[in-house]
C-alpha positions in Angstrom: -6.4 61.5 -59.3 -4.2 60.1 -62.1 -1.0 58.0 -61.7 1.3 60.9 -62.5 -0.4 63.1 -60.0 -0.2 60.4 -57.3 3.5 59.8 -57.9 4.1 63.5 -57.7 2.3 63.7 -54.4 4.1 60.7 -53.1 7.4 62.2 -54.1 6.7 65.6 -52.4 5.5 63.7 -49.2 8.8 61.6 -49.2 10.8 64.9 -49.7 9.0 66.5 -46.7 9.6 63.4 -44.5 13.3 63.6 -45.4 13.4 67.3 -44.4 11.6 66.4 -41.1 14.2 63.8 -40.3 17.1 66.0 -41.4 15.9 68.8 -39.1 16.3 66.6 -36.1 19.8 65.7 -37.2 20.9 69.1 -38.1 19.5 70.9 -35.1 21.0 68.4 -32.6 24.4 67.8 -34.4 24.9 70.9 -36.3 25.4 71.2 -40.1 29.2 70.6 -40.0 29.0 67.4 -38.0 25.9 65.9 -39.5 26.3 63.3 -42.2 24.1 61.9 -45.0 24.3 58.5 -43.2 22.7 59.9 -40.1 20.0 61.7 -42.1 19.4 58.5 -44.1 19.0 56.7 -40.8 16.7 59.1 -39.2 14.5 59.1 -42.4 14.7 55.2 -42.4 15.9 55.3 -46.0 19.1 54.1 -47.8 21.6 56.9 -48.6 21.1 56.1 -52.3 17.4 56.9 -52.0 18.3 60.1 -50.2 20.3 61.2 -53.1 17.3 60.7 -55.4 15.7 63.7 -53.6 18.6 65.9 -52.6 22.0 66.1 -54.3 24.0 66.9 -51.1 23.9 67.6 -47.4 23.9 71.3 -48.2 20.9 70.9 -50.5 18.9 69.4 -47.7 19.9 72.3 -45.4 18.8 74.7 -48.1 15.4 72.9 -48.1 15.2 73.6 -44.4 16.1 77.2 -45.0 13.3 77.3 -47.5 10.9 76.2 -44.8 12.1 78.9 -42.4 11.5 81.4 -45.1 7.9 80.3 -45.4 7.3 80.6 -41.9 8.9 84.0 -41.7 6.9 85.2 -44.7 3.7 84.1 -43.0 4.5 86.1 -39.9 5.4 89.2 -42.1 2.1 88.9 -44.0 0.2 88.7 -40.7 1.9 92.0 -39.6 1.2 93.5 -43.0 -2.6 92.8 -42.7 -2.9 95.1 -39.7 -5.1 98.3 -40.4 -2.3 100.6 -39.5 -0.1 103.2 -41.5 2.8 101.8 -43.5 5.6 103.0 -41.1 3.9 101.2 -38.3 3.6 98.0 -40.4 7.4 98.3 -41.0 7.9 98.3 -37.3 5.5 95.4 -36.8 7.3 93.4 -39.5 10.7 94.1 -37.7 9.1 92.9 -34.4 7.9 89.8 -36.2 11.5 89.1 -37.4 12.7 89.3 -33.8 9.8 87.1 -32.5 10.7 84.5 -35.3 14.3 84.4 -34.0 13.1 83.7 -30.5 10.3 81.3 -31.3 12.2 79.3 -34.0 15.9 79.6 -33.0 16.9 76.4 -35.0 15.3 77.9 -38.2 16.9 81.2 -37.5 20.3 79.4 -37.3 19.5 77.6 -40.6 19.0 81.1 -42.2 22.2 82.3 -40.8 24.1 79.3 -42.1 22.5 79.7 -45.6 23.5 83.4 -45.7 27.1 82.4 -44.8 27.3 80.1 -47.9 28.8 81.4 -51.1 27.4 79.3 -54.0 29.0 79.5 -57.4 26.7 80.0 -60.3 27.5 76.6 -61.8 26.6 75.0 -58.6 23.1 76.6 -58.2 20.4 74.0 -57.9 16.7 73.9 -57.9 16.5 74.2 -54.0 18.9 77.2 -54.2 16.6 79.0 -56.7 13.6 78.2 -54.6 15.2 79.7 -51.5 16.2 82.8 -53.5 12.7 83.2 -54.7 11.1 82.7 -51.3 13.7 85.2 -49.9 12.6 87.7 -52.5 8.9 87.2 -51.6 9.7 87.9 -48.0 11.5 91.2 -49.0 8.5 91.9 -51.2 6.3 92.0 -48.2 8.6 94.5 -46.5 8.7 96.6 -49.8 4.9 96.5 -49.9 4.7 98.1 -46.4 7.2 100.8 -47.3 5.2 101.5 -50.5 2.0 101.8 -48.5 3.8 104.1 -46.1 4.9 106.3 -48.9 1.3 106.5 -50.3 -0.3 107.2 -46.9 2.3 109.8 -46.0 3.8 108.1 -42.9 7.1 107.2 -44.8 9.2 109.8 -46.7 8.6 109.7 -50.4 12.2 109.8 -51.6 12.8 106.1 -50.8 12.9 103.2 -53.2 10.7 100.4 -51.6 12.7 97.4 -52.6 16.1 99.0 -52.0 15.0 100.2 -48.6 13.5 96.8 -47.7 17.0 95.2 -48.5 18.8 97.8 -46.2 16.2 97.3 -43.4 16.6 93.5 -43.7 20.5 93.9 -43.4 20.3 96.2 -40.5 17.6 94.2 -38.6 19.3 90.9 -39.3 22.5 92.3 -38.0 21.0 93.5 -34.7 19.1 90.3 -34.1 22.4 88.3 -34.7 24.1 90.4 -32.1 21.4 89.8 -29.7 21.5 86.0 -30.5 25.3 85.8 -30.1 26.1 88.2 -27.3 23.0 88.3 -25.3 24.3 86.7 -22.1 27.7 88.4 -22.2 26.2 91.9 -22.6 23.6 91.3 -20.0 26.1 90.1 -17.5 29.0 92.4 -18.1 27.4 95.5 -19.4 23.9 95.5 -17.8 22.2 95.9 -21.1 18.9 94.6 -21.6 18.9 93.1 -25.2 15.1 93.4 -25.6 15.2 97.1 -24.8 18.2 97.3 -27.3 16.0 95.8 -30.1 13.1 98.2 -29.2 15.6 101.1 -29.4 16.6 99.9 -32.9 13.1 99.8 -34.1 12.4 103.3 -32.8 15.5 104.5 -34.6 14.3 103.0 -37.9 10.8 104.4 -37.4 12.2 107.9 -37.0 14.6 107.5 -40.0 11.8 106.4 -42.3 9.3 109.2 -41.3 8.8 112.3 -43.3 11.0 115.4 -42.5 8.1 117.2 -40.7 8.0 114.4 -38.1 5.0 112.6 -39.5 1.9 113.0 -41.5 -1.6 113.4 -40.1 -2.3 109.7 -41.1 0.7 108.5 -39.2 -0.4 110.4 -36.0 -3.9 108.9 -36.0 
């Protein structure tokens, strides 16, 4: 390995170690209360060195968001690999998203914070671009399952795969956020089982995506 390659590898390792340290600070303190001084201390670096790798606290948080998207994409791709009709893959992917929110609540919160941020075009940095690209890759997996469902007849043929993937993401994200925010309140005061509510939502989506005749022979097998 040449000098340039070794330096690049060391730089990437340092960047990842900063994100490891930042996760502990953000997940325990919250993004608003966390400071660059605390992150630098956790990473055992000077704040000046920190700025060599990330331009701001938000930039670091976007790096964590990118990690979260990578995990989510892996879970989606696992669901996509199942030998089942496309409409069932869409459901499996939706369930994987819910499982992600339960298994990785801190990463899910990171994604929620990222989505709430409004970045002006002139402020877009490399990490923002990487997050956008990874997010589109995640949506691409969903679109692929829809496209397969259209081809195998388990999903109605008048849908645009990517547009539908975006709509499904928005709807699923909203339902999961309601579950995350209102879970205890709804269970205590309204006697609603939130897990059943999520299953009801997936059944609703399954029905909405299916062809008008109620399903193809492929989907019924």
